[in-house]
C-alpha positions, 0 to 999 in steps of 0.5 A, spaced: 570 659 674 564 656 678 562 660 684 558 659 691 555 663 695 557 663 703 554 667 709 560 672 712 559 675 719 564 681 721 564 686 726 560 692 723 566 696 724 570 692 720 565 691 715 565 699 714 573 699 713 572 693 708 567 697 704 571 703 704 577 699 701 573 695 696 571 702 694 578 705 694 580 699 689 575 699 685 572 692 687 567 689 691 567 686 698 567 679 694 572 681 689 577 683 695 576 677 699 577 673 693 583 676 692 586 675 699 584 669 700 587 666 693 593 670 695 593 666 702 592 659 698 598 661 693 602 662 699 601 656 703 602 652 696 608 655 695 611 654 701 609 647 702 612 646 695 618 649 697 619 645 703 618 638 700 624 640 694 628 642 700 626 635 704 628 632 697 635 635 696 636 633 704 634 626 703 638 625 696 644 628 700 650 633 696 656 631 693 662 634 697 667 632 691 670 627 695 669 621 690 669 616 696 676 618 697 679 619 704 679 626 706 685 630 706 688 631 713 688 638 716 695 639 716 695 638 708 690 643 707 694 648 711 701 647 708 704 653 705 
């Protein structure tokens, strides 16, 4: 995968914590940020795809099993 360098400004306190976290996970700050950003992109993409699927299902509608017949009357449904 081709990469590109960027400049990132962080508060020193945050940077210190990020360095420690990267060491604990045996990776670099760049690797840590890449992982977090990839997860964010995947989550957002997954949400967008799921939302689109739901909208398509709603637009198609659902078969309620009526087969274009008149719905039953309440009394018929509750007969014993």
